[in-house]
VMD Tcl script that draws the C-alpha trace (Angstrom):
set ca {
  {-81.44 -18.41 -3.77}
  {-78.83 -21.16 -4.21}
  {-75.11 -19.80 -3.68}
  {-73.85 -21.76 -6.56}
  {-76.12 -19.67 -8.92}
  {-73.80 -16.61 -7.90}
  {-70.10 -17.54 -8.48}
  {-68.81 -14.01 -7.95}
  {-69.97 -14.19 -4.50}
  {-67.88 -17.35 -3.79}
  {-64.83 -15.69 -5.34}
  {-65.22 -12.60 -3.11}
  {-65.56 -14.71 0.06}
  {-62.36 -16.68 -0.94}
  {-60.40 -13.48 -1.47}
  {-61.45 -12.14 2.02}
  {-60.36 -15.28 3.67}
  {-56.91 -15.23 1.94}
  {-56.24 -11.66 2.87}
  {-57.22 -12.33 6.45}
  {-54.85 -15.24 6.62}
  {-51.89 -13.48 5.15}
  {-52.67 -10.45 7.61}
  {-52.32 -12.79 10.74}
  {-49.44 -14.56 9.41}
  {-47.41 -11.36 8.74}
  {-48.23 -10.29 12.31}
  {-47.15 -13.43 13.76}
  {-43.92 -13.16 11.97}
  {-43.29 -9.61 13.20}
  {-43.96 -10.64 16.87}
  {-41.66 -13.60 16.67}
  {-38.68 -11.39 15.04}
  {-39.07 -8.70 17.67}
  {-38.78 -11.47 20.59}
  {-35.56 -13.03 19.06}
  {-32.20 -11.64 20.26}
  {-30.03 -10.09 17.54}
  {-27.04 -12.41 16.48}
  {-23.72 -10.98 17.67}
  {-21.40 -10.05 14.73}
  {-18.25 -9.76 16.99}
  {-15.32 -11.62 15.29}
  {-13.48 -14.22 17.21}
  {-10.00 -13.38 18.26}
  {-8.52 -15.95 16.13}
  {-10.33 -15.34 12.99}
  {-9.28 -12.86 10.34}
  {-10.64 -11.58 7.06}
  {-9.13 -12.97 3.88}
  {-8.51 -9.63 2.35}
  {-8.16 -7.08 5.40}
  {-4.98 -6.37 6.84}
  {-4.65 -6.62 10.63}
  {-2.43 -3.91 12.20}
  {-0.46 -6.56 14.05}
  {3.03 -5.97 12.46}
  {5.13 -3.18 13.63}
  {5.82 -0.19 11.28}
  {9.41 -1.06 10.73}
  {8.44 -4.56 9.53}
  {6.04 -3.07 6.82}
  {8.78 -0.42 5.89}
  {11.46 -3.08 5.70}
  {9.39 -5.44 3.42}
  {8.66 -2.80 1.06}
  {12.14 -1.61 0.97}
  {13.36 -5.14 0.18}
  {10.68 -5.37 -2.58}
  {12.05 -2.32 -4.31}
  {15.64 -3.26 -3.84}
  {15.48 -6.89 -5.03}
  {12.09 -7.21 -7.00}
  {11.21 -10.45 -5.29}
  {7.79 -12.23 -5.41}
  {5.78 -12.19 -2.24}
  {6.79 -15.72 -1.51}
  {10.60 -15.20 -1.72}
  {10.10 -11.72 -0.19}
  {8.59 -13.56 2.97}
  {11.39 -15.99 3.06}
  {14.14 -13.31 2.84}
  {12.67 -11.25 5.49}
  {12.44 -14.28 7.80}
  {16.03 -15.25 7.24}
  {17.30 -11.78 7.89}
  {15.42 -10.75 10.95}
  {13.52 -13.90 12.66}
  {16.69 -15.12 14.50}
  {17.50 -11.64 15.56}
  {14.12 -10.19 16.45}
  {11.61 -13.14 16.60}
  {9.36 -11.43 14.02}
  {8.33 -13.32 10.88}
  {5.91 -12.53 8.08}
  {3.71 -14.89 6.08}
  {3.48 -15.18 2.43}
  {-0.24 -14.19 2.36}
  {0.65 -11.20 4.53}
  {3.25 -10.03 2.26}
  {0.95 -10.31 -0.76}
  {-1.78 -8.34 0.83}
  {0.73 -5.66 2.10}
  {2.14 -5.14 -1.47}
  {-1.56 -4.76 -2.69}
  {-2.84 -2.56 -0.11}
  {0.28 -0.24 -0.02}
  {1.17 -0.23 -3.76}
  {1.28 3.55 -3.61}
  {3.62 3.52 -0.64}
  {5.85 1.05 -2.60}
  {5.86 3.49 -5.55}
  {6.90 6.30 -3.21}
  {9.64 3.99 -1.79}
  {10.94 3.41 -5.17}
  {11.27 7.00 -6.04}
  {13.04 7.85 -2.74}
  {15.49 5.08 -3.35}
  {16.11 6.26 -6.89}
  {16.56 9.91 -6.07}
  {18.26 9.45 -2.59}
  {21.76 11.15 -2.48}
  {24.41 8.84 -1.00}
  {26.35 9.91 2.06}
  {29.53 11.55 1.29}
  {32.60 9.43 1.99}
  {36.10 10.66 2.88}
  {38.48 10.82 0.08}
  {40.87 7.84 -0.75}
  {38.93 5.52 1.57}
  {37.48 3.22 -1.04}
  {38.11 2.80 -4.67}
  {35.98 1.05 -7.24}
  {37.63 -0.99 -9.95}
  {36.16 -2.65 -13.04}
  {36.81 -3.44 -16.67}
  {34.77 -2.58 -19.70}
  {35.29 -3.30 -23.53}
  {35.60 -0.95 -26.51}
  {35.05 -2.20 -29.81}
  {37.08 -0.37 -32.72}
  {36.41 0.11 -36.39}
  {37.68 -3.28 -37.35}
  {35.28 -5.05 -34.77}
  {38.12 -5.88 -32.42}
  {37.30 -5.55 -28.69}
  {39.71 -3.67 -26.39}
  {39.88 -4.18 -22.55}
  {39.67 -0.83 -20.52}
  {40.56 -0.78 -16.86}
  {39.06 1.98 -14.81}
  {39.15 2.93 -11.15}
  {37.16 5.69 -9.27}
  {37.39 7.14 -5.79}
  {34.09 6.73 -3.99}
  {34.39 9.98 -2.06}
  {35.44 12.51 -4.71}
  {34.24 10.56 -7.91}
  {37.67 11.30 -9.20}
  {38.61 8.96 -12.16}
  {42.03 7.57 -10.87}
  {43.03 5.50 -13.95}
  {41.56 4.60 -17.30}
  {44.08 2.42 -19.09}
  {44.01 0.28 -22.24}
  {45.20 -3.24 -21.44}
  {46.50 -5.78 -24.10}
  {46.10 -8.79 -21.70}
  {44.00 -8.73 -18.47}
  {45.38 -10.86 -15.82}
  {46.42 -10.56 -12.22}
  {49.85 -9.25 -12.94}
  {48.64 -6.50 -15.17}
  {45.99 -5.55 -12.67}
  {48.52 -5.31 -9.87}
  {50.85 -3.07 -12.08}
  {48.20 -0.86 -13.01}
  {46.86 -0.58 -9.59}
  {50.30 0.22 -7.96}
  {50.94 2.91 -10.48}
  {47.58 4.58 -9.33}
  {48.44 4.15 -5.63}
  {51.83 5.60 -6.29}
  {50.23 8.70 -7.87}
  {47.23 9.17 -5.61}
  {48.04 7.23 -2.41}
  {46.91 4.00 -0.86}
  {43.17 3.53 -0.30}
  {41.78 1.60 2.69}
  {39.57 -0.64 0.54}
  {39.24 -1.75 -2.99}
  {35.68 -2.84 -4.21}
  {35.37 -5.08 -7.43}
  {32.92 -7.50 -8.94}
  {33.30 -11.13 -9.14}
  {35.61 -11.32 -12.23}
  {38.22 -14.29 -11.69}
  {41.19 -11.92 -11.95}
  {39.79 -9.78 -9.22}
  {39.14 -12.88 -7.01}
  {42.62 -14.46 -7.82}
  {44.80 -15.65 -4.92}
  {47.80 -13.59 -5.98}
  {45.79 -10.46 -5.98}
  {44.29 -11.16 -2.56}
  {47.73 -11.93 -0.88}
  {49.55 -8.89 -2.44}
  {46.83 -6.35 -1.45}
  {46.76 -8.09 2.05}
  {50.34 -7.55 2.43}
  {50.18 -4.07 1.26}
  {47.39 -3.27 3.76}
  {44.55 -2.64 1.21}
  {41.27 -4.31 1.95}
  {39.35 -6.14 -0.85}
  {35.63 -6.35 -1.28}
  {33.45 -8.06 -3.87}
  {29.98 -7.29 -4.83}
  {27.49 -10.15 -4.59}
  {26.91 -12.31 -7.94}
  {24.67 -10.73 -10.47}
  {24.34 -7.38 -8.60}
  {26.43 -4.93 -10.68}
  {24.65 -1.96 -8.94}
  {26.56 -2.66 -5.86}
  {29.72 -1.34 -7.63}
  {27.59 1.39 -8.96}
  {30.28 4.23 -8.90}
  {32.40 2.51 -11.65}
  {29.33 1.39 -13.54}
  {28.23 5.07 -13.59}
  {31.78 6.14 -14.85}
  {31.65 3.55 -17.67}
  {28.07 4.62 -18.57}
  {29.33 8.19 -19.08}
  {32.20 6.71 -21.15}
  {29.97 4.63 -23.37}
  {27.45 7.46 -23.89}
  {30.24 9.86 -24.84}
  {31.67 7.27 -27.12}
  {28.55 6.99 -29.09}
  {28.96 8.39 -32.72}
  {32.92 8.66 -32.15}
  {34.70 5.92 -34.13}
  {37.83 4.38 -32.53}
  {39.95 3.22 -35.47}
  {42.42 1.08 -33.54}
  {44.20 0.55 -30.23}
  {46.55 3.55 -30.82}
  {43.68 6.05 -31.21}
  {42.01 4.35 -28.09}
  {45.09 4.95 -25.94}
  {45.02 8.70 -27.08}
  {41.41 9.19 -26.42}
  {41.19 7.71 -22.82}
  {43.32 10.47 -21.33}
  {41.33 13.04 -22.86}
  {38.05 11.67 -21.58}
  {39.73 11.20 -18.00}
  {40.67 14.77 -18.08}
  {37.28 15.93 -19.19}
  {35.45 13.80 -16.49}
  {37.88 15.02 -13.72}
  {38.29 18.57 -14.38}
  {35.46 20.01 -16.53}
  {32.45 18.01 -15.60}
  {30.41 19.13 -12.47}
  {28.89 16.18 -10.36}
  {25.32 16.60 -9.10}
  {25.99 14.52 -5.83}
  {29.07 16.81 -5.07}
  {27.12 19.90 -4.77}
  {28.27 21.18 -8.30}
  {31.92 20.53 -7.93}
  {34.10 18.69 -10.08}
  {35.83 15.60 -9.06}
  {39.20 17.27 -9.13}
  {37.80 20.03 -6.94}
  {36.33 17.48 -4.48}
  {39.48 15.53 -4.43}
  {41.78 18.67 -3.55}
  {39.16 20.21 -1.27}
  {38.66 23.50 -3.35}
  {35.21 25.23 -2.63}
  {34.35 26.96 -5.92}
  {31.64 29.11 -4.24}
  {34.25 30.83 -2.08}
  {37.54 30.64 -4.31}
  {37.63 32.54 -7.39}
  {39.29 30.89 -10.25}
  {42.59 32.57 -11.34}
  {42.25 31.65 -14.94}
  {39.79 29.75 -17.29}
  {39.75 28.49 -20.64}
  {37.72 26.12 -22.95}
  {38.23 22.54 -23.44}
  {37.14 20.39 -26.58}
  {38.09 16.90 -27.54}
  {36.71 13.90 -29.41}
  {35.41 16.09 -32.31}
  {33.71 18.44 -29.77}
  {31.83 15.68 -28.10}
  {33.75 16.45 -25.00}
  {33.37 20.00 -24.12}
  {33.70 22.16 -20.96}
  {35.32 24.95 -19.09}
  {38.59 24.40 -17.26}
  {38.89 26.56 -14.07}
  {42.33 27.08 -12.55}
  {42.19 27.92 -8.83}
}
mol new
graphics top color blue
foreach p $ca { graphics top sphere $p radius 0.5 }
foreach p [lrange $ca 0 end-1] q [lrange $ca 1 end] { graphics top cylinder $p $q radius 0.2 }
display resetview
């Protein structure tokens, strides 16, 4: 019988041949793969992943970079430049921009922890009358006229040393008010101010130098470096909300009331619950019982507290 008369037989033979060919091809490939040595995946010493952090920097470097980020809020480029300017000449350690960016991405939770630590950290207690903070603020009365208020605070006890209304603010009025406060509370070792032209005046520098008082200025655009005075004015402005100052005469009457309330009746958190006056006089309210006490109220009951007489 002719094979062409049975096409299904031809198809069956063709399928068997193809299956045999595929079987031998797979067997050959498996034998060749088993004889080939596996490729080494060891990374070269100079190579590095584009996203992985290599533990080549010391712990203090990472900690300091994160601290600079939280203090100044810089980008990773400026952060690397600032770190290198601060520490490269001294320690020989530098950081790159890519490394700084990867550090901020990888340790974002640590940066958040660091931010909370800096926010809630308690500053170290300073001796009384070592450094004063001085600054000015403005108060707007009912007629829309702005009045200049000069304030000073002791960094150690947080005592509000002066809170005065000035008709004119210049070097002479600053020195006059300052020496009145020095005559009442004693001479400080250092005075810290911002970069107002009056505070940086030549007359102020010379007179304070002759008097044996140092003068220190905060860096430009960094008001938090004079934070004790800024906190004093923040409390003052918050208490002033809703209390209308009609004119300069009422302002001059209102300032001593606030100063008394701030120094005598208001406990301070970072003083361990002491008032600034207690910290200034060295009175421990937990071991010394008050001889008398009475209530205090001013500014339409916006300033309230208890006066303790020791």
